Backbone as CSV, one residue per row, in Angstrom:
resi,resn,N_x,N_y,N_z,CA_x,CA_y,CA_z,C_x,C_y,C_z
1,MET,42.873,142.000,94.226,44.136,142.568,95.126,43.544,144.300,95.707
2,GLU,42.688,144.698,95.331,42.510,145.565,96.527,41.286,144.996,97.753
3,ALA,40.926,144.267,97.309,40.036,143.639,98.634,41.057,143.365,99.175
4,PHE,41.969,142.822,98.827,43.048,142.097,100.190,43.647,143.296,101.031
5,ARG,43.891,144.552,100.013,44.247,145.803,101.004,43.116,146.317,101.528
6,GLU,42.196,146.169,101.115,40.967,146.874,102.371,40.262,146.112,103.373
7,LEU,40.511,144.978,103.326,40.854,143.679,104.353,41.628,143.221,104.948
8,ASP,43.017,144.301,104.759,44.009,144.745,106.114,45.038,142.462,105.603
9,ILE,44.785,142.218,104.554,44.987,140.363,104.127,46.202,140.576,103.654
10,GLU,47.357,140.186,103.839,48.320,140.111,103.517,48.273,139.044,102.441
11,PRO,48.487,139.025,100.698,49.081,137.803,100.235,50.128,136.575,100.082
12,VAL,49.365,135.391,99.880,50.451,134.261,100.621,51.317,133.843,99.644
13,GLU,52.966,133.219,99.724,53.514,132.926,98.992,53.568,131.477,98.293
14,LEU,53.559,131.421,97.153,53.665,130.505,96.670,54.903,129.588,96.095
15,LEU,55.291,128.347,96.349,56.550,128.035,96.885,56.751,127.029,95.407
16,PRO,58.160,126.768,95.193,58.353,125.771,93.548,57.334,124.273,93.748
17,SER,57.674,124.228,95.008,56.802,122.728,95.297,55.889,122.510,95.276
18,GLY,54.888,123.435,95.284,53.355,123.625,94.976,52.912,124.104,95.467
19,GLU,52.839,123.828,97.116,53.029,124.590,98.444,52.790,126.003,98.520
20,LEU,51.877,126.374,99.474,51.779,127.907,100.230,52.000,128.437,101.386
21,ARG,52.916,129.175,101.254,53.769,130.260,102.772,52.398,131.099,102.956
22,LEU,51.715,130.659,104.119,50.534,131.994,104.551,51.566,132.883,105.451
23,PRO,51.130,134.295,105.522,52.230,135.458,106.439,52.357,134.872,107.442
24,SER,51.419,133.901,107.872,52.203,133.557,109.735,53.519,132.442,109.754
25,GLY,53.680,132.324,108.725,54.836,130.852,107.780,54.395,130.235,107.998
26,LYS,52.944,129.770,108.418,52.656,128.484,107.994,52.346,127.795,106.940
27,ILE,52.750,126.458,105.988,53.016,126.136,105.047,51.493,125.141,104.775
28,ILE,51.210,125.999,103.770,49.726,124.540,103.346,50.147,123.929,101.848
29,GLY,50.494,122.687,101.966,50.683,121.452,101.886,49.651,120.589,100.201
30,HIS,50.173,120.447,99.423,49.478,119.785,98.470,49.326,118.876,98.647
31,ARG,47.629,118.225,97.970,47.156,116.830,98.446,48.330,116.048,97.997
32,ASP,49.362,116.077,97.498,50.497,115.196,96.551,50.932,114.558,97.534
33,TYR,50.940,115.643,98.662,52.541,114.991,100.004,51.127,114.876,100.979
34,LYS,50.398,114.670,101.322,49.572,113.672,102.075,50.559,112.443,102.985
35,HIS,51.069,111.202,102.273,51.123,110.461,102.943,52.350,111.028,103.348
36,ILE,53.626,112.430,103.010,54.496,112.388,104.124,54.197,113.144,104.613
37,TYR,52.982,113.901,104.770,52.189,114.744,105.942,51.700,114.182,107.137
38,LYS,51.009,112.845,106.656,50.455,111.857,107.944,51.111,111.354,108.538
39,GLN,52.915,111.223,108.340,53.676,110.523,109.248,54.125,110.969,110.631
40,ARG,53.741,110.407,111.558,54.452,110.845,112.531,55.843,110.009,113.200
41,PRO,56.564,110.543,112.845,57.445,110.194,113.274,58.032,110.095,115.059
42,ARG,58.506,109.044,116.088,58.532,109.299,117.202,59.741,109.180,117.594
43,LEU,59.976,110.960,118.833,60.853,111.069,119.117,62.106,109.786,120.078
44,PRO,63.419,110.209,120.183,63.733,108.852,121.107,63.645,109.169,122.131
45,ASP,63.277,108.304,123.556,62.609,108.677,124.875,64.018,109.267,125.652
46,ASP,64.938,109.941,126.034,65.746,109.890,126.687,65.577,111.131,128.457
47,ARG,64.650,110.409,128.518,64.953,109.864,129.916,65.393,109.354,131.311
48,GLU,66.290,109.517,131.739,67.244,108.961,132.285,66.986,107.601,133.212
49,GLN,65.782,107.462,133.505,65.172,105.547,133.943,65.217,105.163,132.327
50,VAL,64.229,105.604,131.798,63.925,105.204,130.476,66.070,104.650,129.751
51,VAL,67.024,105.285,129.782,68.469,104.763,129.206,68.853,103.794,129.895
52,ILE,68.121,104.094,131.263,69.460,102.976,132.108,68.419,101.723,132.268
53,ASN,66.978,101.478,131.979,66.533,100.276,131.799,67.154,99.850,130.308
54,LYS,66.926,100.405,129.337,67.833,100.155,127.953,69.158,99.396,128.294
55,LEU,70.397,100.315,128.876,71.144,99.343,129.158,70.923,98.847,129.466
56,ALA,70.463,98.162,131.433,70.321,97.041,131.705,70.029,95.522,131.252
57,ILE,68.822,96.081,130.013,68.563,95.020,129.058,69.606,94.447,128.165
58,GLU,70.335,95.341,127.676,71.212,95.204,127.312,72.702,94.118,127.552
59,TYR,72.955,94.325,128.872,73.979,94.359,129.391,73.764,92.504,129.441
60,ARG,72.191,92.571,130.356,71.732,91.018,130.782,71.577,90.219,129.556
61,ARG,71.618,90.690,128.177,71.253,90.091,127.046,73.247,89.213,126.382
62,SER,73.808,90.266,126.713,75.066,89.936,126.394,75.642,89.376,128.012
63,LYS,75.461,89.395,128.642,76.202,88.721,129.788,75.451,87.592,129.925
64,HIS,74.567,87.105,130.143,73.918,86.260,130.393,73.035,85.652,130.329
65,GLY,72.954,86.235,128.568,72.407,85.040,127.720,71.169,85.070,128.059
66,PRO,69.901,84.300,127.521,68.358,84.618,126.711,67.788,83.994,128.654
67,LEU,68.974,83.265,129.560,67.890,83.119,130.559,67.718,84.584,131.903
68,MET,68.778,85.290,131.311,68.243,86.453,132.076,66.366,87.607,131.616
69,ILE,66.210,86.958,130.621,65.327,87.759,130.364,63.956,87.748,130.987
70,LYS,63.617,89.236,131.333,62.539,90.005,132.058,60.825,89.296,131.210
71,GLN,59.948,89.128,131.776,58.727,88.689,131.331,58.067,89.086,130.131
72,GLY,58.356,90.892,130.563,57.872,91.721,129.210,58.859,91.366,128.160
73,GLU,60.143,91.144,128.012,60.786,91.038,127.177,60.630,89.486,126.390
74,ASP,60.022,88.503,126.880,59.877,87.367,126.755,58.128,87.033,125.590
75,LYS,57.875,88.077,126.566,56.298,88.276,125.207,56.641,89.393,124.136
76,MET,57.216,89.900,124.185,57.822,90.686,123.057,58.543,89.668,121.645
77,ILE,59.707,88.744,122.783,59.901,87.778,121.515,59.212,86.650,121.085
78,ARG,57.760,86.596,122.094,57.170,85.452,121.502,56.313,86.496,120.139
79,MET,56.180,87.256,120.650,55.487,88.362,119.507,55.861,88.068,118.513
80,GLU,57.476,88.669,118.378,57.939,88.852,117.245,58.260,87.236,116.101
81,GLN,58.335,86.101,117.140,58.189,85.069,116.839,56.911,84.664,115.653
82,LYS,55.448,84.893,116.928,54.274,84.787,115.812,54.505,85.503,114.534
83,ILE,54.734,86.780,114.673,55.042,87.536,113.258,55.633,86.926,111.959
84,SER,56.796,86.524,112.891,57.554,85.846,111.861,56.749,84.887,111.153
85,ALA,56.594,84.274,112.204,55.783,82.543,111.279,54.743,82.732,110.527
86,LYS,53.835,84.293,110.520,52.822,84.603,109.603,53.356,84.909,108.824
87,ASP,54.222,85.648,108.287,55.162,86.149,107.311,55.573,84.648,106.406
88,GLN,56.187,84.012,107.077,56.634,82.585,106.374,55.653,82.047,106.140
89,MET,54.432,81.626,106.723,53.049,81.473,106.112,52.587,82.110,104.777
90,LYS,52.710,83.170,104.439,52.415,84.176,103.894,53.086,83.648,102.147
91,VAL,54.089,83.694,102.437,55.607,83.324,101.100,55.246,81.687,100.936
92,LEU,54.883,80.764,102.275,54.345,79.541,101.409,53.107,79.206,100.816
93,LYS,51.715,80.208,101.243,50.813,80.452,100.104,51.149,80.688,98.820
94,ALA,52.243,81.697,98.658,52.028,82.516,97.546,52.836,81.333,96.518
95,GLN,54.095,80.800,97.500,54.839,79.650,96.416,53.744,78.566,95.853
96,ASN,52.968,78.413,96.829,51.836,76.910,96.505,50.935,77.525,95.093
97,LYS,50.799,79.023,95.077,50.017,79.345,94.244,50.262,79.331,92.941
98,LYS,51.404,79.236,92.718,52.431,79.282,91.582,52.227,78.299,90.481
């Protein structure tokens, strides 16, 4: 402790979760929580133009059905169908192995 005082270093605080709180307020986490720290949540895009486009897409889908779908949306739908087909194949393969 004398070395800390001589070098003017403040001690860290040990939290009940096993993490360390530095004097600056930052928290150093334990490696057991690595999967939580690696997550990068996406914040919603609240720009006016983005919100307007989302509302327009919803309106087209509800009012006009699939006839008015844009090309970009069409690609997304085909990609979702492709992923769904792959998932179905995995299930069928798993059932065949039994």
